[in-house]
Residue frames as qw, qx, qy, qz and C-alpha x, y, z in Angstrom:
[[0.783, -0.092, 0.604, 0.112, 22.71, -23.53, -96.43],
 [0.040, 0.465, -0.612, -0.639, 24.69, -23.87, -99.65],
 [0.807, 0.322, 0.002, -0.495, 22.62, -25.17, -102.55],
 [0.455, 0.484, -0.743, -0.085, 25.54, -27.41, -103.48],
 [0.203, 0.091, -0.926, 0.304, 25.19, -29.51, -100.31],
 [0.490, -0.130, 0.222, -0.833, 21.57, -28.71, -99.44],
 [0.844, 0.007, -0.322, -0.428, 20.00, -31.95, -100.69],
 [0.690, 0.090, -0.679, 0.233, 22.54, -34.38, -99.18],
 [0.023, 0.205, -0.580, 0.788, 22.53, -32.46, -95.88],
 [0.643, -0.126, 0.073, -0.752, 18.73, -32.73, -95.70],
 [0.849, 0.042, -0.485, -0.204, 18.89, -36.47, -96.45],
 [0.508, 0.135, -0.698, 0.485, 21.50, -37.16, -93.77],
 [0.233, -0.244, 0.385, -0.859, 19.57, -34.98, -91.32],
 [0.799, -0.126, -0.114, -0.577, 16.43, -37.11, -91.67],
 [0.798, 0.095, -0.586, 0.101, 18.54, -40.25, -91.24],
 [0.284, 0.198, -0.632, 0.693, 20.24, -39.01, -88.07],
 [0.420, -0.207, 0.257, -0.845, 16.99, -37.70, -86.59],
 [0.858, -0.076, -0.317, -0.397, 15.19, -40.99, -87.31],
 [0.686, 0.105, -0.641, 0.328, 18.04, -42.91, -85.65],
 [0.008, 0.248, -0.500, 0.830, 17.87, -40.55, -82.68],
 [0.664, -0.196, 0.015, -0.722, 14.16, -41.20, -82.29],
 [0.870, -0.008, -0.481, -0.105, 14.77, -44.95, -82.33],
 [0.576, 0.135, -0.600, 0.539, 17.53, -44.73, -79.72],
 [0.222, -0.512, 0.206, -0.804, 15.72, -42.33, -77.38],
 [0.828, -0.419, -0.110, -0.357, 13.76, -45.01, -75.44],
 [0.913, -0.063, -0.262, 0.305, 17.05, -46.79, -74.76],
 [0.582, 0.098, -0.197, 0.783, 19.58, -43.97, -74.30],
 [0.182, -0.830, -0.409, 0.331, 17.37, -41.07, -73.35],
 [0.046, 0.957, -0.052, -0.282, 19.20, -37.75, -73.58],
 [0.350, -0.531, 0.632, 0.443, 22.27, -39.39, -75.10],
 [0.711, 0.414, 0.567, 0.044, 20.35, -40.63, -78.15],
 [0.425, 0.903, -0.016, -0.065, 21.28, -37.66, -80.34],
 [0.171, -0.762, 0.610, 0.132, 24.97, -38.00, -79.44],
 [0.619, -0.085, 0.775, 0.094, 24.81, -41.72, -80.21],
 [0.652, 0.659, 0.372, -0.045, 23.06, -40.98, -83.51],
 [0.219, 0.917, -0.307, -0.126, 25.83, -38.57, -84.53],
 [0.344, -0.549, 0.754, 0.107, 28.50, -41.12, -83.64],
 [0.691, 0.170, 0.703, 0.014, 26.76, -44.02, -85.40],
 [0.594, 0.778, 0.198, -0.053, 26.11, -42.10, -88.63],
 [0.054, 0.876, -0.461, -0.133, 29.66, -40.71, -88.67],
 [0.463, -0.353, 0.806, 0.103, 31.13, -44.20, -88.28],
 [0.706, 0.412, 0.575, -0.039, 28.79, -45.60, -90.93],
 [0.464, 0.880, -0.050, -0.091, 29.83, -42.94, -93.44],
 [0.115, -0.756, 0.636, 0.102, 33.51, -43.42, -92.63],
 [0.633, -0.089, 0.768, 0.034, 33.05, -47.15, -93.09],
 [0.688, 0.631, 0.352, -0.071, 31.47, -46.62, -96.52],
 [0.393, 0.890, -0.231, 0.032, 34.37, -44.47, -97.74],
 [0.638, -0.593, 0.472, 0.134, 37.04, -46.64, -96.09],
 [0.841, 0.263, 0.339, 0.331, 38.04, -48.26, -99.45],
 [0.363, 0.857, -0.015, 0.365, 39.09, -44.82, -100.65],
 [0.395, -0.853, 0.320, -0.117, 40.95, -44.21, -97.40],
 [0.813, -0.290, 0.463, 0.203, 42.90, -47.46, -97.62],
 [0.719, 0.554, 0.220, 0.357, 43.66, -46.76, -101.27],
 [0.084, 0.939, -0.168, 0.289, 45.13, -43.41, -100.25],
 [0.613, -0.669, 0.420, -0.015, 47.14, -45.07, -97.49],
 [0.878, 0.086, 0.370, 0.291, 48.52, -47.61, -99.95],
 [0.506, 0.777, 0.064, 0.369, 49.51, -44.80, -102.28],
 [0.218, -0.907, 0.300, -0.202, 51.30, -42.99, -99.46],
 [0.802, -0.401, 0.429, 0.108, 53.11, -46.20, -98.49],
 [0.809, 0.383, 0.264, 0.360, 54.30, -46.76, -102.07],
 [0.256, 0.894, -0.077, 0.359, 55.50, -43.17, -102.34],
 [0.494, -0.782, 0.370, -0.087, 57.37, -43.53, -99.07],
 [0.876, -0.116, 0.407, 0.233, 59.04, -46.69, -100.37],
 [0.665, 0.572, 0.219, 0.428, 60.04, -44.92, -103.59],
 [0.154, -0.985, 0.027, 0.071, 61.41, -41.86, -101.79],
 [0.558, -0.546, 0.443, 0.441, 65.10, -42.99, -101.86],
 [0.576, 0.277, 0.587, 0.498, 64.89, -43.73, -105.59],
 [0.183, 0.913, 0.308, 0.194, 63.26, -40.35, -106.24],
 [0.364, -0.874, 0.180, 0.268, 66.03, -38.69, -104.25],
 [0.608, -0.225, 0.548, 0.529, 68.65, -40.37, -106.44],
 [0.441, 0.593, 0.529, 0.416, 66.86, -39.26, -109.59],
 [0.042, -0.990, -0.134, 0.000, 66.74, -35.67, -108.34],
 [0.466, -0.707, 0.368, 0.385, 70.46, -35.72, -107.61],
 [0.617, 0.056, 0.614, 0.490, 71.25, -37.33, -110.96],
 [0.296, 0.607, 0.513, 0.531, 69.20, -34.87, -113.01],
 [0.234, -0.707, -0.238, 0.624, 69.96, -31.64, -111.20],
 [0.045, 0.549, -0.257, -0.794, 69.25, -28.79, -113.61],
 [0.163, 0.033, -0.804, -0.571, 67.42, -31.13, -116.04],
 [0.489, 0.105, 0.493, -0.712, 63.72, -30.81, -115.12],
 [0.740, 0.296, -0.277, -0.537, 62.47, -32.40, -118.35],
 [0.525, 0.259, -0.810, 0.042, 64.66, -35.48, -117.94],
 [0.092, -0.087, 0.783, -0.608, 63.71, -35.71, -114.26],
 [0.628, 0.153, 0.226, -0.729, 60.01, -35.57, -115.07],
 [0.733, 0.286, -0.510, -0.348, 60.35, -38.33, -117.68],
 [0.377, 0.203, -0.865, 0.260, 62.23, -40.60, -115.30],
 [0.285, -0.009, 0.631, -0.721, 59.76, -39.93, -112.48],
 [0.727, 0.201, -0.048, -0.655, 56.85, -40.72, -114.78],
 [0.665, 0.270, -0.685, -0.123, 58.53, -43.95, -115.87],
 [0.110, 0.170, -0.843, 0.499, 59.20, -44.87, -112.24],
 [0.492, 0.077, 0.441, -0.747, 55.57, -44.31, -111.22],
 [0.770, 0.261, -0.284, -0.508, 54.30, -46.26, -114.23],
 [0.495, 0.273, -0.820, 0.086, 56.61, -49.15, -113.45],
 [0.006, 0.012, -0.808, 0.589, 55.30, -49.25, -109.88],
 [0.185, -0.504, -0.785, -0.309, 51.67, -48.84, -110.97],
 [0.250, -0.724, -0.461, 0.448, 51.12, -45.60, -109.02],
 [0.280, 0.725, 0.153, 0.611, 51.38, -41.82, -109.37],
 [0.268, 0.158, -0.413, 0.856, 52.53, -38.88, -107.31],
 [0.423, -0.257, 0.055, -0.867, 48.88, -38.13, -106.50],
 [0.599, -0.170, -0.766, -0.161, 47.94, -41.66, -105.41],
 [0.367, -0.237, -0.704, 0.561, 48.13, -40.74, -101.74],
 [0.055, 0.244, 0.257, -0.934, 45.99, -37.61, -102.02],
 [0.328, -0.068, -0.520, -0.786, 43.40, -38.02, -104.78],
 [0.433, -0.390, -0.806, -0.102, 41.20, -40.53, -102.86],
 [0.249, -0.422, -0.535, 0.688, 41.20, -38.19, -99.86],
 [0.117, 0.157, -0.133, -0.972, 40.05, -35.29, -102.03],
 [0.377, -0.240, -0.724, -0.526, 37.18, -37.43, -103.30],
 [0.395, -0.456, -0.757, 0.251, 36.01, -37.90, -99.70],
 [0.130, -0.050, -0.235, 0.962, 36.01, -34.18, -98.95],
 [0.398, -0.265, -0.297, -0.826, 32.39, -33.52, -100.11],
 [0.652, -0.365, -0.658, -0.092, 31.13, -36.38, -97.91],
 [0.484, -0.296, -0.508, 0.648, 32.80, -35.03, -94.79],
 [0.019, -0.098, -0.018, -0.995, 31.66, -31.50, -95.66],
 [0.510, -0.394, -0.509, -0.571, 28.04, -32.68, -95.69],
 [0.646, -0.422, -0.596, 0.221, 28.37, -34.19, -92.22],
 [0.365, -0.172, -0.307, 0.862, 30.10, -31.17, -90.76],
 [0.179, -0.226, -0.214, -0.933, 27.55, -28.77, -92.27],
 [0.569, -0.459, -0.604, -0.318, 24.72, -30.83, -90.79],
 [0.637, -0.462, -0.501, 0.361, 26.11, -30.71, -87.28],
 [0.311, -0.255, -0.167, 0.900, 26.78, -26.98, -87.33],
 [0.095, -0.298, -0.424, -0.850, 23.81, -25.57, -89.30],
 [0.235, 0.131, 0.574, -0.773, 20.99, -24.02, -87.21],
 [0.685, 0.382, 0.169, -0.597, 18.47, -24.56, -90.03],
 [0.059, -0.217, 0.907, 0.355, 18.11, -27.60, -92.25],
 [0.031, 0.345, 0.913, 0.217, 15.37, -29.15, -94.41],
 [0.144, -0.560, -0.385, -0.719, 13.44, -25.88, -94.40],
 [0.591, -0.735, -0.200, -0.266, 13.23, -25.64, -90.61],
 [0.287, -0.782, 0.502, -0.232, 15.25, -25.51, -87.41],
 [0.557, 0.298, -0.768, 0.106, 17.83, -28.23, -86.88],
 [0.752, -0.530, -0.031, -0.391, 16.14, -30.19, -84.10],
 [0.865, 0.009, -0.364, 0.345, 19.27, -32.21, -83.48],
 [0.325, 0.392, -0.326, 0.797, 20.93, -29.12, -82.07],
 [0.494, -0.559, 0.065, -0.663, 18.18, -28.75, -79.47],
 [0.916, -0.259, -0.301, 0.061, 19.19, -32.07, -77.91],
 [0.207, -0.869, 0.382, -0.238, 21.87, -32.01, -75.23],
 [0.755, 0.144, -0.562, 0.304, 24.88, -33.77, -73.74],
 [0.488, -0.296, -0.566, 0.595, 24.81, -33.74, -69.95],
 [0.072, -0.813, -0.428, 0.388, 22.53, -30.73, -70.04],
 [0.118, -0.547, 0.299, 0.773, 24.56, -28.77, -72.62],
 [0.694, 0.606, 0.224, -0.317, 22.66, -28.21, -75.91],
 [0.754, 0.067, 0.456, 0.468, 24.36, -29.67, -78.97],
 [0.394, 0.771, 0.270, 0.421, 23.87, -26.37, -80.77],
 [0.326, -0.939, 0.037, 0.107, 25.71, -24.31, -78.14],
 [0.599, 0.618, -0.311, 0.403, 29.25, -22.97, -78.53],
 [0.694, -0.202, -0.430, 0.541, 32.07, -23.10, -76.01],
 [0.252, 0.083, -0.154, 0.952, 32.56, -19.33, -75.81],
 [0.356, -0.433, -0.281, -0.779, 28.83, -18.68, -75.41],
 [0.635, -0.401, -0.656, 0.076, 28.53, -20.47, -72.07],
 [0.445, -0.875, -0.120, -0.146, 28.48, -19.23, -68.51],
 [0.143, -0.833, 0.525, -0.101, 32.20, -19.79, -68.00],
 [0.462, 0.398, -0.793, 0.025, 34.92, -22.42, -67.83],
 [0.057, -0.137, 0.858, -0.491, 33.90, -23.58, -64.34],
 [0.674, 0.107, 0.185, -0.707, 30.23, -24.03, -65.26],
 [0.757, 0.105, 0.643, -0.054, 28.71, -27.32, -66.41],
 [0.641, 0.761, 0.060, -0.086, 28.74, -25.91, -69.93],
 [0.154, 0.841, -0.519, 0.002, 32.46, -25.14, -69.74],
 [0.503, -0.395, 0.765, -0.071, 33.40, -28.45, -68.12],
 [0.808, 0.332, 0.481, -0.075, 31.55, -30.49, -70.76],
 [0.561, 0.820, -0.116, -0.011, 33.18, -28.55, -73.59],
 [0.080, -0.768, 0.634, -0.043, 36.62, -28.82, -72.04],
 [0.681, -0.178, 0.707, -0.072, 36.20, -32.55, -71.62],
 [0.788, 0.518, 0.332, -0.006, 35.13, -33.09, -75.23],
 [0.359, 0.890, -0.278, 0.030, 37.88, -30.78, -76.52],
 [0.359, -0.625, 0.692, -0.027, 40.45, -32.68, -74.45],
 [0.781, 0.108, 0.615, 0.008, 39.31, -35.96, -76.01],
 [0.641, 0.761, 0.098, 0.016, 39.52, -34.34, -79.45],
 [0.048, 0.874, -0.484, 0.003, 43.04, -33.05, -78.76],
 [0.561, -0.371, 0.740, 0.005, 44.16, -36.51, -77.66],
 [0.785, 0.384, 0.487, 0.008, 42.58, -38.11, -80.75],
 [0.468, 0.877, -0.105, 0.006, 44.20, -35.55, -83.07],
 [0.186, -0.764, 0.617, 0.012, 47.60, -35.98, -81.43],
 [0.667, -0.150, 0.729, 0.027, 47.44, -39.75, -81.71],
 [0.734, 0.597, 0.324, -0.006, 46.19, -39.65, -85.33],
 [0.292, 0.907, -0.302, 0.001, 49.05, -37.31, -86.27],
 [0.401, -0.589, 0.701, 0.007, 51.55, -39.55, -84.45],
 [0.764, 0.147, 0.628, 0.035, 50.34, -42.60, -86.35],
 [0.604, 0.789, 0.115, -0.011, 50.45, -40.63, -89.63],
 [0.025, 0.878, -0.475, -0.058, 54.04, -39.54, -89.04],
 [0.655, -0.303, 0.688, 0.077, 55.10, -43.17, -88.70],
 [0.763, 0.461, 0.446, 0.086, 54.14, -43.70, -92.35],
 [0.279, 0.933, -0.196, -0.112, 56.44, -40.93, -93.59],
 [0.793, 0.405, -0.344, 0.298, 59.90, -41.80, -94.98],
 [0.721, -0.631, -0.023, 0.284, 62.51, -42.33, -92.29],
 [0.020, -0.898, 0.370, 0.238, 65.79, -40.39, -92.32],
 [0.835, 0.463, -0.289, 0.066, 68.30, -41.76, -94.74],
 [0.857, -0.230, -0.130, 0.442, 71.62, -43.23, -93.66],
 [0.445, 0.222, -0.070, 0.865, 73.80, -40.44, -92.36],
 [0.123, -0.507, -0.525, 0.672, 70.97, -38.56, -90.69],
 [0.101, 0.101, -0.280, -0.949, 69.83, -36.45, -93.68],
 [0.529, 0.342, 0.551, -0.547, 66.03, -36.25, -93.92],
 [0.265, 0.184, 0.810, 0.491, 64.44, -37.89, -96.90],
 [0.274, 0.571, 0.286, -0.719, 62.36, -35.19, -98.57],
 [0.031, -0.140, 0.716, 0.684, 62.20, -36.57, -102.06],
 [0.085, 0.482, 0.869, 0.069, 58.63, -37.73, -101.87],
 [0.056, -0.424, -0.268, -0.863, 56.32, -35.06, -103.27],
 [0.506, -0.614, -0.181, -0.578, 54.54, -33.39, -100.39],
 [0.726, -0.214, -0.571, 0.317, 56.50, -35.18, -97.64],
 [0.250, 0.054, -0.349, 0.902, 57.60, -31.93, -96.01],
 [0.400, -0.300, -0.136, -0.855, 54.05, -30.58, -96.22],
 [0.763, -0.329, -0.521, -0.197, 52.72, -33.76, -94.62],
 [0.574, -0.106, -0.540, 0.607, 55.25, -33.44, -91.82],
 [0.007, -0.148, 0.180, -0.972, 54.24, -29.85, -91.16],
 [0.591, -0.310, -0.302, -0.681, 50.53, -30.65, -91.27],
 [0.745, -0.235, -0.618, 0.088, 51.10, -33.60, -88.95],
 [0.390, -0.040, -0.490, 0.779, 52.69, -31.32, -86.39],
 [0.163, -0.029, 0.150, -0.975, 50.02, -28.60, -86.43],
 [0.425, -0.284, -0.705, -0.491, 46.96, -30.81, -87.04],
 [0.380, -0.448, -0.740, 0.326, 46.13, -31.32, -83.34],
 [0.115, -0.396, -0.269, 0.870, 46.15, -27.60, -82.66],
 [0.191, 0.032, -0.419, -0.887, 44.36, -26.63, -85.89],
 [0.396, -0.342, -0.791, -0.317, 41.52, -29.13, -85.44],
 [0.335, -0.505, -0.637, 0.477, 40.99, -28.18, -81.80],
 [0.041, -0.262, -0.022, 0.964, 41.03, -24.50, -82.77],
 [0.315, -0.151, -0.583, -0.734, 38.28, -25.14, -85.34],
 [0.438, -0.420, -0.795, -0.011, 36.30, -27.13, -82.79],
 [0.220, -0.317, -0.472, 0.792, 36.52, -24.31, -80.25],
 [0.238, 0.234, -0.058, -0.941, 34.30, -22.20, -82.53],
 [0.401, -0.103, -0.764, -0.495, 31.98, -25.04, -83.61],
 [0.707, -0.366, 0.065, -0.602, 28.78, -26.18, -81.90],
 [0.522, -0.388, 0.729, -0.215, 28.99, -29.17, -79.59],
 [0.887, 0.297, 0.314, -0.159, 27.46, -31.45, -82.23],
 [0.604, 0.741, -0.287, 0.062, 30.26, -30.53, -84.63],
 [0.134, -0.672, 0.693, -0.222, 32.88, -31.22, -81.96],
 [0.763, -0.106, 0.600, -0.214, 31.42, -34.69, -81.35],
 [0.837, 0.542, 0.058, -0.051, 31.58, -35.34, -85.09],
 [0.329, 0.793, -0.490, 0.150, 35.23, -34.25, -85.19],
 [0.455, -0.492, 0.704, -0.235, 36.11, -36.50, -82.24],
 [0.861, 0.137, 0.464, -0.158, 34.47, -39.51, -83.89],
 [0.731, 0.679, -0.069, 0.014, 35.95, -38.88, -87.32],
 [0.121, 0.790, -0.576, 0.173, 39.46, -38.23, -86.01],
 [0.590, -0.356, 0.694, -0.210, 39.42, -41.34, -83.83],
 [0.884, 0.333, 0.312, -0.101, 38.24, -43.40, -86.78],
 [0.521, 0.792, -0.314, 0.051, 41.10, -42.04, -88.90],
 [0.182, -0.646, 0.717, -0.188, 43.63, -43.15, -86.30],
 [0.767, -0.058, 0.607, -0.200, 42.02, -46.61, -86.14],
 [0.813, 0.575, 0.051, -0.077, 42.17, -46.96, -89.95],
 [0.304, 0.786, -0.525, 0.119, 45.87, -46.12, -89.96],
 [0.447, -0.452, 0.737, -0.229, 46.53, -48.66, -87.22],
 [0.860, 0.211, 0.434, -0.165, 44.67, -51.37, -89.16],
 [0.674, 0.721, -0.164, 0.003, 46.56, -50.51, -92.34],
 [0.017, 0.740, -0.652, 0.167, 49.90, -50.57, -90.53],
 [0.653, -0.242, 0.686, -0.211, 49.08, -53.97, -89.01],
 [0.862, 0.410, 0.284, -0.092, 48.16, -55.39, -92.42],
 [0.512, 0.813, -0.269, 0.061, 51.26, -53.93, -94.09],
 [0.379, -0.684, 0.621, -0.049, 53.77, -55.42, -91.68],
 [0.593, 0.355, -0.703, -0.170, 55.77, -58.27, -93.25],
 [0.912, -0.335, -0.192, -0.138, 55.39, -61.65, -91.56],
 [0.428, -0.751, 0.502, -0.039, 57.93, -62.39, -88.88],
 [0.499, 0.480, -0.713, -0.108, 60.79, -64.59, -90.13],
 [0.942, -0.267, -0.037, -0.198, 60.47, -68.18, -89.06],
 [0.381, -0.660, 0.644, 0.066, 63.45, -69.84, -87.33],
 [0.486, 0.399, -0.720, -0.295, 65.23, -72.43, -89.50],
 [0.938, -0.191, -0.064, -0.282, 64.03, -75.96, -89.01],
 [0.477, -0.597, 0.644, 0.038, 66.52, -78.21, -87.19],
 [0.468, 0.436, -0.706, -0.304, 68.42, -80.57, -89.44],
 [0.943, -0.164, 0.058, -0.282, 67.26, -84.15, -89.21],
 [0.051, -0.601, 0.797, -0.024, 69.93, -86.57, -88.11],
 [0.782, 0.073, -0.569, -0.244, 69.96, -90.21, -89.11],
 [0.787, -0.552, 0.188, -0.202, 69.80, -92.55, -86.14],
 [0.069, 0.639, -0.766, 0.033, 73.17, -94.01, -85.22],
 [0.804, -0.004, -0.577, -0.145, 73.48, -97.81, -85.42],
 [0.747, -0.642, 0.094, -0.145, 73.67, -99.47, -82.04],
 [0.041, 0.718, -0.690, 0.088, 77.18, -100.05, -80.75],
 [0.775, 0.074, -0.623, -0.070, 78.31, -103.71, -80.83],
 [0.772, -0.616, 0.052, -0.149, 78.37, -105.55, -77.54],
 [0.129, -0.728, 0.673, -0.021, 81.75, -106.24, -75.99],
 [0.444, -0.231, 0.865, 0.028, 83.21, -109.52, -77.22],
 [0.728, 0.496, 0.405, -0.245, 80.79, -109.84, -80.09],
 [0.559, 0.001, 0.563, 0.609, 82.22, -110.76, -83.49],
 [0.229, 0.619, -0.068, -0.748, 82.15, -108.12, -86.13],
 [0.674, 0.391, 0.615, 0.122, 80.48, -109.11, -89.37],
 [0.209, -0.213, 0.420, 0.857, 81.87, -107.69, -92.59],
 [0.501, 0.430, 0.068, -0.748, 79.44, -105.98, -94.94],
 [0.688, 0.361, -0.425, -0.465, 77.73, -108.44, -97.23],
 [0.139, 0.266, -0.944, 0.136, 78.95, -111.44, -95.30],
 [0.640, -0.324, -0.564, -0.409, 76.21, -114.05, -94.77],
 [0.555, -0.581, 0.326, -0.498, 74.97, -114.49, -91.29],
 [0.928, -0.255, 0.257, -0.091, 76.66, -117.41, -89.50],
 [0.758, 0.556, -0.274, 0.201, 79.72, -117.48, -91.82],
 [0.008, 0.701, -0.567, 0.432, 81.99, -116.43, -89.01],
 [0.728, -0.347, 0.471, -0.358, 80.64, -119.18, -86.76],
 [0.966, 0.253, 0.030, -0.048, 81.14, -121.86, -89.47],
 [0.534, 0.655, -0.434, 0.313, 84.77, -120.89, -90.00],
 [0.279, -0.600, 0.591, -0.462, 85.36, -121.01, -86.30],
 [0.886, -0.129, 0.344, -0.285, 83.81, -124.49, -86.04],
 [0.869, 0.459, -0.171, 0.066, 85.93, -125.79, -88.94],
 [0.189, 0.704, -0.585, 0.356, 89.06, -124.89, -87.10]]
């Protein structure tokens, strides 16, 4: 165990194991799995302000992408002038080119602690007792390639969890790609945003890369990856729902003044301002 993460890993281990002990009378053999899921969600919930800050930064950078593209075209061969104008643009918008990535980097140590806990055979000066628990008879400390074969219970459980992870990774990457700048008019891709091409590439390979890592991780680590990846997709969906502009309201119908009732046939017409009964008096005088 690395001394850098040793203390936080030990602290989280005691928390997860205590939660597992509490849930065992209710969930039985699934208590350890439930403990991993609950602690992972709790940690993700605690760092969610940083996640939403990163998502806001990515959204602002995506909105500024056309303007950045114009600045790059205007200052071709003038890197100093381009950098000054980009800095002024970011300052005017109250953001920076790293606004979409810096909060995610801050979260990296937290996620490293969780992943180390669920893959380390020894923790807190002794064996990791969480890994001796099981999911449907498969120990949480076992690896996919160390089982009796694909058709065994061990292989079927791993394949099922890996399939769920692949689906979660694919959906999270799909949601992430929606936040990238859309092609500009004329069909040319908008690649002005710093790191947009890298994000596109990562979004395409993320499902396969994460599943590949999980294939060599213990079952407890795979469950953590499934939970964390699903939570990431849910956060992006919530952010997208909050960021959508309100639907335009239809214009209110114009109010029309009520028309005066039509005069009855044969009735005398009274001129405006004429006293009532004046017409009758003139008729009687005749």
